[in-house]
C-alpha positions as CSV (number, residue, x, y, z in Angstrom):
1,X,26.1,348.3,59.1
2,X,25.2,348.4,55.4
3,X,21.7,349.3,54.4
4,X,19.7,346.4,53.1
5,X,19.3,346.2,49.3
6,X,15.7,345.5,48.4
7,X,14.5,344.6,44.9
8,X,10.8,345.1,43.9
9,X,9.7,343.7,40.6
10,X,6.5,344.9,39.0
11,X,6.9,348.2,40.8
12,X,4.6,350.0,38.4
13,X,1.6,347.7,39.0
14,X,-1.2,348.3,41.5
15,X,0.4,346.3,44.3
16,X,3.9,347.3,43.3
17,X,3.0,351.0,43.6
18,X,1.8,350.5,47.2
19,X,4.8,348.5,48.2
20,X,7.3,350.9,46.6
21,X,5.6,353.9,48.2
22,X,5.7,352.3,51.7
23,X,9.4,351.3,51.3
24,X,10.4,354.7,50.0
25,X,8.6,356.8,52.6
26,X,8.9,354.6,55.7
27,X,12.3,352.8,55.4
28,X,15.9,353.7,54.5
29,X,16.6,350.6,52.5
30,X,18.5,350.8,49.2
31,X,15.7,350.2,46.8
32,X,15.8,348.8,43.2
33,X,12.5,349.2,41.4
34,X,12.2,347.0,38.3
35,X,9.8,348.4,35.7
36,X,9.3,348.0,31.9
37,X,8.2,351.6,31.5
38,X,9.6,354.1,34.0
39,X,7.0,356.6,32.9
40,X,4.3,354.4,34.5
41,X,6.0,354.6,37.9
42,X,4.1,357.4,39.8
43,X,5.9,357.1,43.1
44,X,8.3,359.9,44.1
45,X,11.7,358.3,43.4
46,X,13.4,361.6,44.4
47,X,11.8,361.5,47.9
48,X,15.2,360.4,49.4
49,X,18.5,359.0,48.2
50,X,19.1,355.3,47.6
51,X,16.3,354.7,45.1
52,X,17.3,353.2,41.7
53,X,14.8,352.6,38.9
54,X,15.8,349.6,36.7
55,X,14.3,349.7,33.2
56,X,13.8,346.1,32.0
57,X,11.4,343.2,32.3
58,X,11.3,339.6,33.3
59,X,12.1,338.4,29.8
60,X,15.5,339.9,30.1
61,X,16.1,339.4,33.8
62,X,19.6,337.9,33.2
63,X,20.9,341.4,32.3
64,X,20.7,342.1,36.1
65,X,22.6,339.0,37.1
66,X,25.4,340.9,38.8
67,X,23.0,343.1,40.8
68,X,20.8,340.2,41.8
69,X,23.9,338.6,43.5
70,X,24.0,341.6,45.9
71,X,20.2,341.7,46.8
72,X,19.2,341.2,50.5
73,X,15.5,341.1,50.0
74,X,13.5,340.4,46.8
75,X,9.8,341.3,46.6
76,X,8.5,339.7,43.4
77,X,5.1,341.2,42.3
78,X,5.8,341.1,38.6
79,X,3.4,338.9,36.7
80,X,1.8,338.4,33.3
81,X,-2.0,338.3,33.4
82,X,-2.4,336.6,30.0
83,X,-1.3,336.4,26.4
84,X,1.6,334.9,24.7
85,X,4.6,334.0,26.9
86,X,2.6,333.9,30.2
87,X,4.1,330.6,31.3
88,X,7.6,331.9,30.4
89,X,7.2,335.0,32.6
90,X,5.2,333.6,35.5
91,X,7.2,330.3,35.7
92,X,10.5,330.1,33.8
93,X,11.7,333.7,34.2
94,X,10.5,334.0,37.8
95,X,12.4,330.8,38.7
96,X,15.4,332.1,36.8
97,X,15.4,335.3,38.8
98,X,15.3,333.3,42.1
99,X,18.2,331.2,40.9
100,X,20.2,334.4,40.2
101,X,19.9,335.5,43.8
102,X,22.7,334.5,46.1
103,X,21.3,332.1,48.7
104,X,24.1,333.1,51.2
105,X,23.5,336.8,50.7
106,X,19.7,337.0,50.2
107,X,17.8,336.9,53.5
108,X,14.3,336.6,52.1
109,X,12.3,336.4,48.9
110,X,8.6,337.5,49.1
111,X,6.9,335.8,46.2
112,X,3.4,336.8,45.1
113,X,1.2,334.0,44.1
114,X,-2.6,334.1,44.1
115,X,-5.2,332.6,46.6
116,X,-7.0,331.1,43.6
117,X,-4.4,328.2,43.6
118,X,-5.5,327.2,47.2
119,X,-8.4,325.3,48.7
120,X,-10.2,326.2,51.9
121,X,-7.4,324.6,54.0
122,X,-4.7,326.6,52.1
123,X,-3.5,323.5,50.3
124,X,-3.0,323.4,46.5
125,X,-6.3,323.2,44.6
126,X,-5.8,320.6,41.9
127,X,-8.5,322.2,39.7
128,X,-6.4,325.4,39.5
129,X,-3.7,323.4,37.8
130,X,-6.0,321.3,35.6
131,X,-8.6,323.8,34.4
132,X,-7.5,327.2,35.7
133,X,-7.0,330.2,33.4
134,X,-3.5,330.5,32.0
135,X,-2.7,333.0,34.8
136,X,-4.0,330.7,37.6
137,X,-2.4,327.5,36.2
138,X,0.9,329.3,35.7
139,X,0.9,330.4,39.3
140,X,0.0,326.8,40.3
141,X,2.9,325.5,38.3
142,X,5.4,327.9,39.7
143,X,4.3,327.2,43.3
144,X,5.2,323.5,42.8
145,X,8.6,324.3,41.4
146,X,9.8,326.6,44.2
147,X,10.8,323.8,46.5
148,X,13.5,322.7,44.1
149,X,15.3,326.0,44.3
150,X,18.5,326.5,46.4
151,X,16.9,329.6,47.9
152,X,13.6,327.8,48.8
153,X,14.1,327.9,52.6
154,X,14.1,331.7,52.4
155,X,11.0,332.1,50.2
156,X,7.9,333.6,51.8
157,X,4.9,333.1,49.5
158,X,1.9,335.4,49.8
159,X,-1.4,334.6,48.3
160,X,-3.6,337.8,47.8
161,X,-7.4,337.3,47.7
162,X,-9.5,339.8,45.8
163,X,-7.2,342.9,45.5
164,X,-8.5,346.4,45.8
165,X,-6.6,349.6,45.2
166,X,-5.7,352.5,43.0
167,X,-6.1,356.3,43.0
168,X,-5.0,359.3,40.9
169,X,-1.4,358.3,41.5
170,X,-1.7,354.5,41.3
171,X,-3.2,352.2,38.7
172,X,-6.6,350.7,39.7
173,X,-7.0,347.0,40.3
174,X,-9.5,345.3,38.1
175,X,-11.9,344.9,41.0
176,X,-11.8,348.5,42.2
177,X,-12.5,350.0,38.7
178,X,-15.7,348.0,38.7
179,X,-17.1,349.0,42.1
180,X,-18.9,352.3,41.1
181,X,-20.5,350.3,38.3
182,X,-21.9,347.7,40.7
183,X,-23.5,350.4,42.9
184,X,-25.6,351.4,39.8
185,X,-27.3,348.1,39.9
186,X,-28.0,348.0,43.7
187,X,-31.7,348.5,43.2
188,X,-31.8,345.1,41.6
189,X,-29.0,343.4,43.6
190,X,-30.5,344.3,47.0
191,X,-33.4,341.9,46.4
192,X,-31.2,338.9,45.6
193,X,-29.7,336.3,47.9
194,X,-26.7,334.3,46.9
195,X,-24.7,331.5,48.5
196,X,-21.1,332.5,48.4
197,X,-18.3,334.1,50.4
198,X,-14.9,335.7,49.9
199,X,-12.1,337.8,51.3
200,X,-10.6,341.0,49.9
201,X,-7.4,343.0,50.7
202,X,-6.4,346.5,49.7
203,X,-3.0,347.3,48.1
204,X,-2.1,349.6,51.0
205,X,-2.8,346.8,53.5
206,X,-0.7,344.4,51.4
207,X,2.2,346.8,51.5
208,X,1.8,347.1,55.3
209,X,2.1,343.3,55.6
210,X,5.0,343.1,53.2
211,X,7.0,345.8,55.1
212,X,6.3,343.8,58.3
213,X,7.6,340.6,56.7
214,X,10.7,342.3,55.6
215,X,11.4,343.8,59.0
216,X,10.3,340.6,60.9
217,X,11.0,337.7,58.6
218,X,9.6,334.2,59.5
219,X,12.1,332.3,61.6
220,X,13.0,328.6,61.2
221,X,9.9,326.5,61.8
222,X,7.5,329.4,61.4
223,X,4.9,329.5,58.5
224,X,6.3,330.9,55.3
225,X,2.9,331.0,53.4
226,X,0.3,333.7,54.0
227,X,-3.1,334.2,52.5
228,X,-3.7,338.0,52.4
229,X,-7.3,338.9,53.1
230,X,-9.6,340.7,55.5
231,X,-12.2,338.6,57.5
232,X,-14.5,336.3,55.5
233,X,-17.5,338.1,54.1
234,X,-20.6,336.4,52.6
235,X,-22.1,337.8,49.5
236,X,-25.3,338.6,51.4
237,X,-23.4,340.4,54.1
238,X,-21.7,342.5,51.4
239,X,-25.0,343.4,49.8
240,X,-26.5,344.4,53.1
241,X,-23.5,346.6,53.9
242,X,-23.6,348.3,50.5
243,X,-27.3,348.9,50.9
244,X,-26.8,350.4,54.4
245,X,-24.1,352.7,53.1
246,X,-26.2,353.8,50.1
247,X,-29.3,354.2,52.2
248,X,-31.2,351.5,50.3
249,X,-33.8,349.4,52.1
250,X,-34.2,345.7,51.5
251,X,-37.9,344.6,51.6
252,X,-37.5,341.0,50.5
253,X,-34.9,338.8,48.9
254,X,-35.1,336.1,46.2
255,X,-32.6,333.2,46.6
256,X,-30.4,332.7,43.6
257,X,-30.0,328.9,43.5
258,X,-27.4,326.9,41.5
259,X,-30.1,324.9,39.8
260,X,-31.7,328.2,38.6
261,X,-28.4,329.4,37.3
262,X,-27.9,326.1,35.4
263,X,-31.4,326.4,33.9
264,X,-30.6,329.9,32.6
265,X,-27.2,328.8,31.2
266,X,-28.9,325.9,29.4
267,X,-31.9,328.0,28.2
268,X,-29.7,330.7,26.7
269,X,-27.0,328.3,25.6
270,X,-24.4,330.3,27.5
271,X,-20.9,329.0,26.9
272,X,-18.8,328.7,30.1
273,X,-15.1,327.9,30.4
274,X,-14.4,324.9,32.7
275,X,-12.8,327.2,35.3
276,X,-15.8,329.5,35.4
277,X,-18.2,326.5,35.8
278,X,-16.0,325.3,38.6
279,X,-16.1,328.7,40.4
280,X,-19.8,328.8,40.1
281,X,-20.1,325.5,41.9
282,X,-17.3,326.1,44.4
283,X,-18.8,329.5,45.5
284,X,-16.9,329.9,48.8
285,X,-13.5,331.3,48.1
286,X,-12.4,331.4,51.7
287,X,-9.3,330.4,53.4
288,X,-7.9,329.3,56.8
289,X,-6.3,332.1,58.8
290,X,-6.2,334.8,56.2
291,X,-3.9,337.6,57.4
292,X,-4.0,341.4,57.2
293,X,-2.3,344.2,59.1
294,X,-4.4,343.6,62.2
295,X,-3.0,340.0,62.4
296,X,0.4,341.6,63.2
297,X,-1.0,344.3,65.5
298,X,-0.8,346.9,62.8
299,X,-3.6,349.3,61.6
300,X,-5.9,348.2,58.8
301,X,-6.6,350.8,56.1
302,X,-9.5,349.0,54.4
303,X,-11.2,346.3,56.5
304,X,-14.9,346.6,55.6
305,X,-17.2,347.0,52.6
306,X,-18.0,350.5,54.0
307,X,-14.3,351.3,53.8
308,X,-14.2,349.9,50.3
309,X,-17.0,352.2,49.1
310,X,-15.5,355.3,50.8
311,X,-12.1,354.7,49.4
312,X,-13.5,354.0,46.0
313,X,-15.2,357.4,46.0
314,X,-18.8,356.1,46.2
315,X,-21.0,358.7,47.9
316,X,-23.1,357.6,50.9
317,X,-26.8,357.8,50.5
318,X,-29.5,359.1,52.9
319,X,-30.4,356.8,55.7
């Protein structure tokens, strides 16, 4: 039996690194890793045979048309975060790539969207399309165009929540790079209360879920959309867990109300984009049935705020 041919786009990104590493070390698939700059790819591509690095980008995806016709599994993590051409890459070129796949040959496309385009019930959030950042609105736009594709029945869409990850061999996510900075302000933060909640997911746990989806693809009638995240965490729970880890006591807490925030914004004439204002009012970025490795009976790498701090290199304090 022929080995499966797996394409990973955006292989040099934070999530792309974790997925590439998992597929290199724990499978024998024939891997094709698409990167703009091969020097940024820090996984060991000599670890075993059957690994091909493709230099190129989404703007010129058509140059790989012949190869795309032979791909069994496509994992599409490549994205533009902003700037000129963001809609071209995140919508037009992403759809072009999927159209270049052979619907009779390709068994599954795992497409990376973002949880920011969904509401609490995992349905499209209309504000994401109307006032979202260019990144969010481009993802919202692409999501609505997938169902017109010939390969649509084979598309599994994943919606990561807040992404953590990065180390000395992988690029850091935006969130992870800011964690040590947040701990510097814990002496102030510990005395504040805020109404809000969220999920997070580490790149290694994303890779575990993606590998599982490749090996056990959804069957006819099964869900093909998955929000990726650990259990819901309130802002106050997160603060308490960070304080416990750092050995900081909480003597009292001052509630931060929305009305107080609005007064501060008006008083200092703070300019807020429509999406930022919406997020401030929305507050609870939580989703129905978020999945992580434990959802599939697999071990979690980073399930709690304590795990986050340890993995981020933050030293525990004295209890």
